[in-house]
C-alpha positions as CSV (number, residue, x, y, z in Angstrom):
1,M,110.1,84.3,137.3
2,L,110.5,81.3,135.0
3,Y,106.8,80.6,135.2
4,L,105.9,84.2,134.4
5,E,108.2,84.2,131.4
6,H,106.8,80.9,130.1
7,A,103.2,82.3,130.4
8,W,104.1,85.5,128.5
9,N,105.9,83.6,125.7
10,T,102.9,81.3,125.3
11,I,100.4,84.2,125.1
12,K,102.4,86.4,122.7
13,K,102.4,83.6,120.1
14,H,98.6,83.8,119.7
15,P,97.5,86.9,121.6
16,L,94.1,87.4,120.0
17,Q,93.1,83.7,120.6
18,W,94.2,83.9,124.2
19,I,92.2,87.1,124.8
20,I,89.1,85.4,123.3
21,F,89.7,82.4,125.5
22,N,90.2,84.6,128.6
23,L,86.9,86.4,127.8
24,I,85.1,83.1,127.4
25,M,86.4,81.9,130.7
26,G,85.5,85.2,132.4
27,L,81.9,84.9,131.0
28,A,81.7,81.3,132.3
29,N,82.9,82.5,135.7
30,Q,80.2,85.2,135.7
31,L,77.6,82.5,134.9
32,F,79.0,80.5,137.9
33,V,80.1,77.5,135.8
34,G,83.7,78.6,135.2
35,W,84.8,77.0,138.4
36,L,83.4,73.6,137.3
37,L,85.2,73.9,133.9
38,M,88.6,74.7,135.4
39,P,90.0,71.2,134.6
40,N,88.9,71.7,131.0
41,A,90.6,75.1,131.0
42,L,93.8,73.5,132.1
43,R,93.5,70.8,129.4
44,V,93.1,73.6,126.8
45,I,96.2,75.3,128.1
46,R,98.3,72.1,128.2
47,K,97.3,71.1,124.7
48,S,98.1,74.6,123.4
49,V,101.5,74.7,125.2
50,D,102.5,71.2,124.2
51,E,101.6,71.7,120.5
52,G,102.6,75.4,120.3
53,T,99.2,76.2,118.9
54,A,96.4,78.7,119.7
55,P,94.0,77.5,122.4
56,D,91.3,75.1,121.3
57,I,88.1,76.7,122.7
58,N,86.0,73.7,121.7
59,L,88.0,71.6,124.2
60,Y,86.9,74.0,126.9
61,F,83.3,72.8,126.3
62,N,84.2,69.1,126.1
63,F,81.9,67.5,128.7
64,D,83.3,63.9,128.5
65,D,84.6,64.1,132.1
66,I,82.2,66.7,133.5
67,G,80.9,64.3,136.2
68,D,84.3,63.8,137.9
69,D,85.4,67.4,137.2
70,A,82.3,68.8,138.7
71,A,82.4,66.6,141.7
72,T,86.1,67.5,142.3
73,M,85.5,71.2,142.0
74,L,82.3,71.1,144.1
75,V,84.1,69.4,146.9
76,L,87.0,71.8,146.6
77,M,84.5,74.8,146.6
78,L,82.9,73.4,149.8
79,I,86.3,73.1,151.5
80,Y,87.2,76.7,150.5
81,S,83.8,77.9,151.6
82,V,84.2,76.4,155.1
83,A,87.7,77.7,155.4
84,G,86.6,81.2,154.2
85,A,83.7,81.2,156.7
86,C,86.1,80.9,159.5
87,C,87.3,84.5,159.2
88,G,89.4,83.6,156.2
89,V,92.5,82.7,158.1
90,P,92.2,79.0,157.5
91,L,91.8,79.7,153.8
92,I,95.4,80.9,153.7
93,I,96.4,77.5,154.9
94,V,93.9,75.4,153.0
95,A,94.4,77.1,149.6
96,P,98.0,76.0,149.1
97,L,97.2,72.5,150.5
98,C,94.4,72.0,147.9
99,F,96.3,73.9,145.2
100,W,96.9,71.0,142.8
101,T,93.4,69.7,142.9
102,A,92.2,71.1,139.6
103,H,95.5,70.2,137.9
104,L,95.1,66.6,139.1
105,A,91.5,66.5,137.9
106,A,92.7,67.7,134.5
107,D,95.1,64.7,134.4
108,R,92.2,62.3,135.1
109,S,94.5,60.2,137.3
110,F,92.5,60.1,140.5
111,T,88.9,60.1,141.7
112,P,87.4,63.4,142.8
113,V,88.2,63.1,146.5
114,D,91.5,61.5,145.8
115,N,92.5,64.5,143.7
116,I,92.3,66.6,146.9
117,K,94.1,63.9,149.0
118,A,96.9,63.8,146.4
119,S,97.2,67.5,146.4
120,F,97.3,67.6,150.2
121,A,99.9,64.7,150.3
122,H,102.4,66.8,148.3
123,A,101.5,70.3,149.5
124,K,101.9,69.6,153.2
125,G,105.6,69.2,152.5
126,A,105.9,72.0,149.9
127,W,103.5,74.5,151.4
128,V,106.0,77.4,151.5
129,D,107.0,76.9,147.9
130,I,103.4,76.7,146.7
131,F,102.3,79.7,148.8
132,S,105.3,81.8,147.6
133,Q,104.4,81.0,143.9
134,M,100.8,81.9,144.6
135,I,101.9,85.3,145.9
136,I,104.5,86.0,143.2
137,I,102.2,85.1,140.3
138,G,99.1,86.6,141.9
139,V,100.9,89.9,142.6
140,T,102.4,90.0,139.2
141,V,99.0,89.5,137.5
142,T,97.4,92.1,139.8
143,V,100.1,94.7,139.2
144,G,100.0,94.0,135.4
145,V,96.3,94.7,135.3
146,F,96.7,98.0,137.2
147,I,99.8,99.2,135.3
148,T,97.9,98.7,132.0
149,C,94.9,100.6,133.2
150,L,92.9,97.4,133.4
151,L,93.8,96.3,129.8
152,G,95.8,93.5,131.3
153,S,92.5,91.9,132.6
154,F,92.0,90.7,129.0
155,I,94.8,88.1,129.6
156,A,95.1,88.0,133.4
157,L,93.2,84.8,133.9
158,V,95.0,82.8,131.2
159,F,98.3,84.3,132.1
160,G,98.0,83.1,135.7
161,L,96.7,79.7,134.7
162,I,99.5,79.1,132.2
163,A,102.1,80.1,134.9
164,F,100.5,77.9,137.5
165,D,100.2,75.0,135.2
166,R,103.9,75.2,134.3
167,F,104.6,75.2,138.0
168,Y,102.5,72.1,138.3
169,Q,104.3,70.4,135.4
170,D,107.6,71.1,137.1
171,N,106.3,69.5,140.3
172,K,104.2,66.7,138.8
173,D,106.6,63.8,139.5
174,D,106.9,64.9,143.2
175,I,103.1,65.3,143.5
176,Y,102.5,61.7,142.2
177,A,105.3,60.3,144.4
178,A,103.8,62.0,147.4
179,A,100.3,60.7,146.5
180,A,101.8,57.1,146.2
181,A,103.6,57.5,149.5
182,G,100.3,58.7,151.1
183,N,98.5,55.6,149.7
184,V,96.3,57.7,147.5
185,P,95.1,55.2,144.8
186,R,95.2,56.1,141.1
187,K,92.5,55.3,138.7
188,A,93.1,52.0,136.8
């Protein structure tokens, strides 16, 4: 519940700006580029949360790291597609194992494939915790959208991302330690 409260407190400081950012991310997803921009979305969220400011939408369209970000997200999409093609059951296992990939890409600490390896290194020992947070936050967002007669969809995406990024920040030291223990090299 701490992560949900954090997300709500963040959004209510600048609700209109978060709604606009949510709509822009939703449009990007409809144009099939939102997935590739997920690390940028997380960077926007982190900057806003750290500084206590409204989201900087220009940062969402900063393409300085688009090569590594796109490569990471395309490999992740391929993994999810293969898992989903196997009747979806492996996706329930793979999604928590690869959960930190976009967050790690946003940190710019690993190469694209090593982002996935680092996520896996941590998540294999914390799978239950990650899966339970995915369920809690996912169900809360879904219920919130339906209780508000779909008005909650105007903040659903950013609400979930803020909550998940806070969850990531709380686990960051353990993730990096697991990556180091798994011999996943960091960028110099």
